[in-house]
C-alpha positions as CSV (number, residue, x, y, z in Angstrom):
1,M,-0.2,-0.1,-0.4
2,S,1.7,3.7,-1.0
3,R,1.5,6.1,1.6
4,A,-0.9,8.5,0.5
5,H,-3.1,5.1,-0.1
6,A,-2.2,4.2,3.9
7,A,-2.8,7.7,5.2
8,L,-6.1,7.9,3.4
9,F,-7.7,4.2,3.9
10,G,-5.3,2.1,6.1
11,L,-6.4,0.9,8.9
12,R,-3.6,0.1,11.2
13,G,-4.5,1.3,15.3
14,R,-8.0,0.5,14.2
15,V,-10.0,-2.8,15.2
16,A,-12.4,-4.4,13.0
17,L,-15.4,-6.7,14.1
18,V,-16.9,-9.4,11.5
19,T,-19.5,-11.2,12.4
20,G,-20.1,-14.1,10.3
21,G,-16.5,-13.9,9.5
22,T,-15.4,-17.8,8.7
23,R,-17.2,-17.9,5.4
24,G,-18.0,-16.1,1.8
25,L,-17.9,-12.1,2.1
26,G,-17.2,-12.4,5.7
27,R,-14.4,-14.2,5.7
28,E,-12.7,-12.3,2.3
29,M,-13.6,-8.8,4.4
30,A,-11.7,-10.1,7.5
31,L,-8.9,-10.7,5.6
32,A,-9.1,-7.0,3.8
33,F,-9.2,-5.6,7.2
34,A,-6.2,-7.4,8.4
35,H,-4.4,-6.7,4.9
36,A,-5.4,-2.9,5.6
37,G,-3.3,-2.9,9.0
38,A,-6.7,-3.7,11.2
39,D,-6.7,-6.1,13.5
40,V,-9.6,-8.2,13.5
41,V,-12.0,-10.0,16.1
42,V,-13.7,-13.2,13.9
43,A,-17.4,-14.0,15.2
44,S,-19.8,-16.7,14.2
45,R,-21.9,-19.3,15.8
46,N,-18.6,-22.0,15.5
47,L,-15.9,-20.9,17.5
48,A,-13.9,-23.7,16.4
49,N,-14.3,-21.9,12.9
50,C,-13.7,-18.3,14.1
51,E,-10.0,-20.3,15.6
52,E,-9.3,-21.8,12.5
53,I,-9.7,-18.0,10.3
54,A,-8.3,-16.2,12.7
55,T,-5.2,-18.0,12.9
56,E,-5.3,-17.9,8.8
57,I,-5.5,-14.0,9.2
58,S,-2.4,-13.7,11.5
59,K,-0.2,-15.7,9.8
60,A,-1.4,-14.2,6.2
61,T,-1.3,-10.7,7.6
62,G,0.6,-10.3,11.2
63,R,-1.9,-8.8,12.3
64,Q,-3.8,-9.9,15.6
65,A,-6.9,-11.8,15.2
66,Y,-8.9,-12.6,17.4
67,A,-11.9,-15.6,17.5
68,R,-15.6,-14.8,19.2
69,Q,-18.5,-17.5,19.1
70,L,-21.7,-15.6,19.1
């Protein structure tokens, strides 16, 4: 991400809460928020799936990712 782009659209220092973040669009949004610099909370009804995606996000982006069950 360029400096100008990061200044306008970067999410470093922010936390994104993504409900339904274990599949489909929710999963992709969680990854996109992390790539933009946000730490991410992945929330869904299935905690095991949340933990799996949170681990994947942390490894792929280096950002903190947390799993929470709804």
